[in-house]
Structure formats: structure tokens, C-alpha cells
C-alpha positions in Angstrom: 8.4 -24.0 -73.3 7.9 -27.5 -71.9 8.1 -26.7 -68.5 5.1 -24.1 -69.1 3.0 -26.7 -70.5 4.0 -29.2 -67.7 2.9 -26.4 -65.2 -0.5 -25.7 -67.4 -1.3 -29.7 -67.2 -0.5 -29.4 -63.6 -2.9 -26.4 -62.7 -5.6 -27.2 -65.0 -5.7 -31.0 -64.5 -5.7 -30.9 -60.8 -7.6 -28.1 -60.6 -5.4 -27.1 -57.6 -5.3 -23.2 -56.7 -2.6 -22.5 -54.4 -2.3 -18.5 -54.0 0.4 -17.1 -51.9 -0.7 -16.0 -48.4 -0.8 -12.6 -47.7 2.2 -11.1 -45.6 1.5 -10.9 -42.0 2.4 -7.9 -40.0 2.8 -9.1 -36.4 2.1 -6.4 -33.9 0.7 -6.3 -30.7 -2.1 -4.2 -29.2 -0.6 -0.7 -27.6 -0.8 -0.7 -23.6 -4.0 0.7 -22.6 -4.0 4.1 -21.5 -4.8 4.1 -17.5 -7.5 6.1 -16.3 -7.7 8.0 -13.0 -10.2 6.4 -10.8 -11.5 6.7 -7.6 -13.1 4.7 -4.9 -14.9 5.3 -1.5 -13.8 3.9 1.4 -16.7 4.1 4.4 -15.1 4.2 7.6 -16.3 3.9 11.3 -14.5 5.1 14.2 -15.3 3.7 17.5 -15.5 6.5 20.0 -16.2 4.7 22.7 -13.0 4.5 24.2 -12.1 8.4 23.8 -15.6 9.3 25.3 -14.8 6.7 28.1 -11.6 8.7 28.9 -13.9 11.9 28.7 -15.8 10.7 31.5 -12.9 9.4 33.7 -11.1 12.9 33.0 -13.8 15.0 34.3 -13.8 15.3 37.7 -16.9 14.0 39.7 -16.7 16.9 42.4 -16.0 20.3 42.1 -15.5 22.8 45.1 -14.8 26.4 45.2 -14.9 29.3 47.6 -14.9 33.4 47.8 -14.9 34.6 51.4 -14.5 38.5 50.8 -14.8 40.5 54.2 -17.3 42.8 52.8 -20.3 41.7 50.3 -21.3 38.3 49.6 -19.0 35.2 50.7 -19.8 31.7 49.6 -18.5 28.1 49.3 -19.7 25.4 47.0 -19.8 21.7 46.2 -21.0 20.5 42.9 -21.2 16.6 42.5 -21.6 15.7 38.9 -24.3 12.5 37.6 -22.7 10.6 34.4 -22.1 12.3 31.2 -25.1 12.2 28.6 -23.4 12.0 25.1 -25.5 13.4 22.1 -24.7 13.1 18.6 -25.5 15.6 15.6 -24.0 15.5 12.2 -20.3 16.2 13.0 -20.6 17.5 16.7 -21.0 15.8 19.7 -23.2 17.5 22.8 -22.1 16.9 26.5 -24.8 17.3 29.3 -23.4 17.3 32.4 -26.0 17.7 35.4 -25.5 17.0 39.3 -26.4 18.3 42.7 -25.3 21.8 44.1 -24.8 22.5 47.7 -24.0 26.3 48.8 -23.2 28.1 51.7 -23.3 32.0 51.9 -23.0 34.9 53.8 -23.2 38.3 53.8 -21.6 41.6 55.6 -22.7 45.3 54.3 -19.4 46.6 55.3 -15.9 46.1 57.2 -13.6 48.1 59.1 -10.5 47.5 60.3 -9.3 47.3 63.9 -5.8 46.9 64.4 -5.4 45.7 61.4 -7.9 43.2 61.3 -10.8 43.4 59.2 -14.4 42.8 60.8 -17.7 43.2 59.8 -19.7 46.1 61.0 -22.4 44.0 62.1 -22.9 40.6 62.8 -22.4 38.4 59.6 -25.6 37.1 58.2 -25.7 33.3 57.2 -27.5 31.5 54.9 -27.5 28.1 52.7 -29.2 25.8 50.2 -28.8 22.4 49.2 -26.9 21.8 52.4 -27.5 20.9 56.2 -30.6 18.5 55.1 -31.8 20.1 52.4 -32.0 18.6 49.0 -29.1 19.8 46.6 -30.1 22.0 43.8 -30.0 20.5 40.3 -27.2 22.3 38.2 -27.0 21.4 34.3 -24.1 22.4 31.9 -23.5 21.8 28.7 -20.3 21.2 26.1 -20.6 21.3 22.4 -17.3 19.5 20.5 -17.1 19.6 16.9 -14.9 17.3 15.3 -12.8 16.5 12.2 -10.3 14.5 10.5 -7.0 16.1 9.8 -4.3 15.8 6.9 -2.6 13.1 9.3 -6.2 10.9 9.6 -6.5 11.8 13.3 -9.7 13.2 15.2 -9.0 17.0 15.9 -11.7 18.3 18.3 -12.7 21.7 19.3 -15.2 21.6 22.6 -16.9 25.0 24.1 -18.8 25.4 27.1 -22.2 26.6 26.0 -24.4 26.8 29.0 -24.4 26.5 32.9 -27.6 26.9 34.5 -29.2 26.3 38.2 -32.8 24.9 37.3 -33.8 25.8 41.0 -31.7 28.9 42.2 -30.9 29.7 45.4 -32.4 32.8 46.9 -32.2 34.0 50.2 -35.2 36.3 51.1 -34.0 37.8 54.1 -31.2 39.4 52.3 -33.1 39.7 49.0 -30.3 38.4 47.1 -30.1 35.9 44.3 -26.6 34.5 44.3 -27.3 32.3 41.0 -25.0 34.4 38.5 -22.3 34.4 40.9 -22.2 30.6 41.3 -22.9 29.6 37.7 -19.8 32.0 36.8 -17.4 30.5 39.0 -18.5 26.9 38.2 -18.0 28.0 34.6 -14.8 29.1 35.2 -14.0 25.7 36.3 -15.5 23.6 33.7 -13.9 25.8 30.8 -10.6 24.5 32.1 -11.9 21.0 31.1 -12.3 21.8 27.4 -8.7 20.9 26.4 -9.0 17.9 28.7 -11.8 16.7 26.4 -9.9 17.9 23.1 -7.0 16.1 24.0 -8.7 12.6 24.7 -11.0 13.0 21.6 -7.7 13.7 19.6 -6.1 10.6 20.8 -8.3 8.5 18.2 -6.3 7.9 14.9 -7.3 5.9 11.8 -3.8 6.1 10.3 -2.4 2.6 11.6 -5.5 1.1 9.8 -4.9 3.1 6.6 -1.3 2.4 6.4 -2.1 -1.5 6.4 -5.2 -0.9 3.7 -2.8 1.5 1.8 -0.2 -1.3 1.5 -2.8 -4.2 0.8 -4.0 -2.3 -2.0 -0.7 -2.2 -3.8 -0.8 -6.0 -4.0 -2.0 -7.5 -7.2 -5.3 -8.9 -7.3 -5.6 -12.3 -9.3 -7.9 -12.4 -12.2 -7.1 -15.8 -13.1 -6.8 -16.3 -16.7 -7.3 -12.7 -17.5 -4.3 -11.5 -15.4 -3.6 -9.4 -12.5 -5.4 -6.3 -11.3 -3.1 -3.2 -10.0 -5.3 -0.7 -8.2 -2.1 1.5 -7.6 -3.5 4.1 -5.3 -2.1 7.8 -5.6 -4.1 10.0 -3.2 -6.4 10.2 -0.7 -9.3 12.9 0.5 -11.6 12.8 3.3 -15.1 13.8 3.7 -16.9 15.3 6.6 -17.5 13.4 9.7 -21.2 12.3 10.8 -22.1 10.4 14.2 -24.3 7.9 14.9 -24.4 6.6 18.5 -20.9 6.4 19.7 -19.1 6.0 16.2 -18.1 8.7 13.7 -18.7 7.8 9.9 -17.1 9.2 7.2 -16.3 8.7 3.3 -12.7 8.7 2.4 -11.9 9.0 -1.5 -8.9 7.5 -2.8 -7.8 8.2 -6.2 -6.4 5.1 -8.2 -4.5 4.2 -11.6 -5.8 0.8 -12.2 -4.4 -1.3 -14.6 -4.4 -5.0 -15.2 -1.2 -7.0 -16.4 -0.9 -10.7 -17.7 1.7 -11.4 -15.3 2.9 -10.4 -11.9 5.2 -7.3 -12.0 7.3 -7.3 -9.1 8.9 -3.6 -10.4 5.6 -1.7 -9.6 6.8 1.0 -7.7 5.1 1.2 -4.1 4.2 4.2 -2.2 3.7 5.1 1.4 0.3 6.7 2.5 0.3 10.2 1.5 -1.2 13.0 3.8 -5.0 13.7 3.1 -6.3 16.3 0.9 -9.2 18.4 1.9 -11.2 17.9 -1.0 -13.1 14.8 -1.7 -13.3 13.5 -5.5 -16.7 12.1 -7.2 -16.8 8.6 -6.9 -15.7 6.8 -10.2 -13.9 3.5 -11.1 -13.1 2.7 -14.3 -10.7 0.4 -15.8 -9.5 -1.1 -19.1 -9.7 -4.9 -19.2 -8.7 -6.9 -22.1 -10.7 -9.9 -23.1 -8.8 -12.6 -25.5 -10.2 -15.1 -27.6 -7.8 -17.3 -29.1 -8.0 -18.4 -33.1 -8.3 -21.9 -32.0 -11.2 -21.2 -30.1 -12.7 -18.9 -32.9 -12.1 -21.4 -35.6 -13.6 -24.4 -34.0 -16.7 -21.9 -34.3 -16.6 -20.7 -38.0 -15.7 -24.3 -38.7 -19.0 -25.2 -37.4 -20.6 -23.0 -39.8 -18.6 -23.3 -43.0 -17.3 -26.7 -43.0 -18.7 -29.3 -45.5 -21.0 -26.7 -46.9 -21.2 -27.0 -50.7 -21.4 -24.3 -53.4 -22.6 -24.6 -56.9 -21.1 -22.0 -59.1 -21.5 -22.2 -63.1 -22.9 -25.7 -62.3 -19.4 -26.7 -60.7 -19.5 -27.7 -57.1 -16.8 -27.3 -54.6 -17.0 -27.8 -50.9 -15.3 -26.0 -47.9 -13.0 -28.4 -45.8 -12.0 -26.2 -43.3 -11.6 -22.3 -42.6 -9.0 -20.6 -40.1 -8.4 -17.1 -38.9 -4.9 -15.3 -38.9 -3.6 -11.9 -38.3 -2.6 -9.7 -41.2 -2.3 -6.5 -39.4 -3.1 -4.8 -36.1 -6.6 -4.0 -37.7 -7.0 -6.6 -40.4 -8.3 -10.4 -39.7 -7.6 -12.8 -42.6 -9.7 -16.0 -43.4 -8.0 -19.0 -45.1 -10.5 -21.6 -46.7 -9.7 -24.6 -48.1 -11.8 -26.3 -50.3 -12.2 -29.1 -52.7 -14.5 -30.9 -55.3 -14.9 -29.5 -58.8 -11.6 -27.7 -58.0 -9.4 -27.6 -54.5 -7.1 -25.3 -53.0 -6.9 -22.5 -50.7 -8.5 -18.9 -51.2 -7.2 -16.1 -48.7 -9.4 -13.3 -47.8 -9.2 -10.4 -45.5 -11.6 -8.2 -43.7 -12.4 -5.5 -40.7 -13.4 -6.8 -37.4 -16.3 -5.2 -35.9 -17.9 -5.6 -32.7 -21.6 -4.9 -32.4 -22.3 -3.5 -29.0 -25.6 -4.6 -28.8 -25.6 -8.0 -29.4 -22.1 -8.5 -28.5 -21.1 -10.3 -31.7 -17.8 -10.1 -33.7 -18.5 -9.6 -36.9 -15.8 -9.8 -40.0 -17.1 -6.6 -42.7 -15.6 -5.6 -46.0 -14.7 -9.1 -46.8 -12.6 -9.0 -50.0 -10.2 -11.3 -51.7 -6.4 -10.9 -51.1 -4.5 -9.7 -54.2 -3.0 -12.8 -54.7 -6.0 -14.9 -54.6 -7.5 -12.3 -56.8 -4.7 -12.8 -59.1 -4.7 -16.5 -59.1 -8.4 -16.7 -59.6 -8.5 -14.3 -62.6 -5.8 -16.5 -64.3 -6.7 -19.8 -63.6 -10.5 -20.1 -62.3 -12.2 -16.8 -63.0 -15.7 -18.9 -62.2 -14.5 -18.7 -58.4 -13.9 -15.1 -58.3 -17.4 -14.5 -57.2 -19.4 -12.2 -54.6 -21.6 -15.1 -53.5 -18.6 -16.8 -51.7 -17.3 -13.5 -50.3 -21.3 -13.2 -49.2 -21.4 -16.5 -47.4 -18.3 -16.5 -45.7 -18.9 -13.0 -44.3 -22.3 -13.8 -43.1 -21.0 -16.8 -41.6 -17.9 -15.0 -39.7 -19.6 -14.1 -36.7 -18.7 -14.9 -33.4 -20.9 -14.4 -30.1 -18.6 -12.7 -28.0 -21.2 -12.5 -24.9 -19.5 -15.8 -23.4 -16.3 -14.3 -23.0 -17.5 -11.3 -21.4 -19.8 -12.7 -19.1 -17.0 -15.3 -17.7 -14.9 -12.0 -17.5 -17.6 -10.1 -15.3 -18.2 -12.9 -13.5 -14.7 -13.1 -12.7 -14.1 -9.4 -11.7 -17.3 -9.5 -9.7 -16.0 -12.1 -7.4 -12.6 -10.6 -6.9 -13.9 -7.1 -6.3 -15.6 -8.6 -3.1 -13.3 -10.2 -0.8 -11.1 -10.0 2.5 -8.0 -8.5 1.7 -6.8 -9.3 4.8 -8.0 -9.2 8.6 -10.6 -6.2 9.1 -10.4 -5.0 5.6 -12.6 -5.7 2.9 -12.8 -4.8 -0.5 -16.6 -4.7 -1.9 -17.7 -4.0 -5.5 -20.4 -3.7 -7.8 -20.1 -4.1 -11.7 -22.0 -1.4 -13.3 -21.0 -1.4 -16.6 -18.7 -3.4 -19.2 -18.5 -2.4 -22.6 -16.2 -3.1 -25.6 -14.4 -0.1 -27.1 -11.7 -1.6 -29.3 -10.7 -4.7 -31.4 -7.2 -5.8 -31.9 -5.8 -8.5 -34.3 -3.2 -10.1 -32.9 -0.7 -13.0 -33.9 -2.6 -15.8 -31.8 -5.8 -13.9 -30.7 -8.2 -11.5 -31.2 -8.2 -9.1 -28.4 -11.2 -7.0 -27.4 -10.5 -3.9 -25.0 -13.5 -3.3 -22.7 -14.2 -0.5 -20.4 -15.3 -1.4 -16.8 -17.5 0.6 -14.6 -17.8 -0.3 -11.1 -18.5 1.2 -7.9 -15.8 0.0 -5.3 -15.6 0.6 -1.8 -13.0 -0.5 1.2 -14.4 -1.0 4.6 -12.2 -1.0 7.6 -13.4 -2.7 10.8 
């Protein structure tokens, strides 16, 4: 009985209120789900060397002859000019013009004399583009379709499309136009060049550059205090090739499984460059980023709003001396308020964190007294058990999260625009950065945000 009276005197004399802190469940936020993302890789392939080899491999001079005893006989020489290249969409057009010199002869019939065939009449001769006469102009045209194959090498398919004499050779004394015969002969010679052209163009490959880029993209990209970004490339697809001048351009689509880790993880499994898929995918880069605010930084904000504030309740004045936040569970935030004045002690509250996506403010909602605080107040200081304190603390327990978001957006934007290594540039534009979940942890509050970006990799 005496002990009870002493305790009663201490409680009421000092007016000290000391409820038991709520039980804390120390848990950490789960690892965010990895989103399958894609980035665009605009590539430029310089065809200058390949086309130069085409120029070198196509002969400058074509010669041929057909000299039967009876009928039309001829010999020709075609000397070409430099090849003219034209580019349209995914095709290359080669125009080869030049001068033609031609000797012809004609015999209406032959007979055999002692095993030797001879013309029955004196053979008739003629020429054009020779013997002091200007060469006749001949134009030939090739068409080459070019694509990337699954090993990132150019594949070419060349076809001779036209052989045409601009000013045909005609011999009036025989009324014979030998143009078709000559065109057919030269055409057969030029068809033999199709495979040579394909071989020279198909020697161009971007695989070495892509292997280097693939390896580099598996290295962690520092986000400074936010951790390390792992892009984790998974697959690659290619789009159609387009031509401009002597360059081939295309967009490769790379599939990623990006994630952010707080520390460098040496156990991240690296992969080799896979073969390309033939179906391009839609360009979309999404990534979860965890923005962390420590309780120390948040406590300074809440104290600036609450510390020293007087409360008058039933003509009794108390003052808030300090306030601090702590974890109750993964989704419940605790608020500890120390006060003095007419009474002194500690109050414990709990509430639910909620992030306003419009104002980017983190608020504590559904604030209530903890069970132990409620029990002590109802037994020792019922006048303190009031919604007035709840409302005031809840209204002053909001935090502007925008500065945290701005810092990480700036950091990410800077790190999405850099030279990964010589000749390979990563460029990105942040399109969206929106908070999705709030987690209450042991030492901080973590806001999980979804980042949307337009990410490109350029290879020079």
C-alpha cells in the first residue's frame, strides 16, 4: 500500500507521463520487381571502304569477241567511267557508264573447202566507236539490297538491272542493228560481278563494336549516394537499314533488366553478345529507383514546425520540446513527442505515410495514440487525450519530398549522358519520375519511384 501511495505521489506530483514505446518490427523493403526495358541504339555504318573496294574490283575495261564463219561476227571493248552510287531507303544503286568500241563483220553463208570454212562472198566489215570515231555511250545499272544479319554483318544481294547503249551501232549497208547482241554479251560479263560486289559489301560488320558496347553496358553506372545502376542487357534486335550518302543507318533495340543496388555487386552474372532477333521491340526504358530520406533529416523538419509550440488544454499549458520519427512496421510510422509545462513526459503516436503525387509531399495520415499512450493518459491525464493534439501534429507532420526527387533526377540525368568508353556514348532523357510506394524502415523512409526515360547508345 505504501509503495502505491509513493508511486501515486510521483506520478501526480511531477506530472510525468511515460508510456511504453510501441513495439517496433524492424523490416526492410522488398527488392523491387525488375522491369523488362528496351533502349534504342542508333548506329551508323560507314560504307566508304566497302564501296571503294567495289570500285577497285569491278574491271575498268571489258573485252570480248564472237567470230563465227557465217552470220554476224564482232569484237568489242568497253571502258567504264567511275561508278556512281545512289542510295534509296535500304538499297544502293550503281550506275556504270562508259564508252564502247565495236568491230563487226558479216557473212551470209560459208562453205567448206578442203576442211576449211570460207565465206561464200567477200566478208563485209564495219565499225563504230573505233578508227577515229568517238566511242558509243553505254550505261549499265546494278541494284543492291542490304540488310543486317543475326551476326550483325551486312548482307548484300546485287542484281544487274539494265544494260543500254545510248547511241546504238547501226550499219546501213547491212540494215543490221547489233545493239541487242552487244548488250547481251556485256550483260553476261557484268552479271559475273554481282557476287564480287556482294562479297565486298558483306565484309562490313559492326559486331566488334557491339561486343565492346555489350561488355561495357554490364558494368555498374554510379549514381553516387543512390547506389549503382546495372542495365543488365539481355537481348538485341535490329531494324531495317536506311542509307544516306555513303552511310548506312539503323536502330538496334536492346532489351534490359535494369536495377539499382546500393553497393557494387561483383556477382552480377555477365553474358556474351547474343545473336540478333529479327523482330524489333517498342522503345521503353523503365526502372525503379529508391529515394531514401533519413529520420535525422526529417526530424529537423518536423521539429522546425512543432518545437516550442504551446498548447492550452483545459486552461493547462504544455510545450512541445522535440519530436522524432521511428519505425513501427513496414507501412506504419511512429511519432515520439516530448513535452513540458503543466505536465511533462512523452507521447507516442502512429500513423500511415502517404505521398501526395501532385505536391510531392509526404504526409502522416490516420494519426492516433498508441495503445500504451492512450492507457496512461486515460489513467493519469485524461485531459491530454484530445483530438486537438492529434490534429495539430498530423497537420505539421508533412515533408516536402520534392528536393529529394530533384536531386536524384539531376543525378540520373547526368549519368545517363556520358561516354562509356571511346567511341560509345550513352545518351538519355528523363521523361518521367513518379513515386509509387512508401516503405518505413529502421533508419529511414524509402520512397520507391518509377523512372521513365528515352535512352540511346551511339557507336561511332
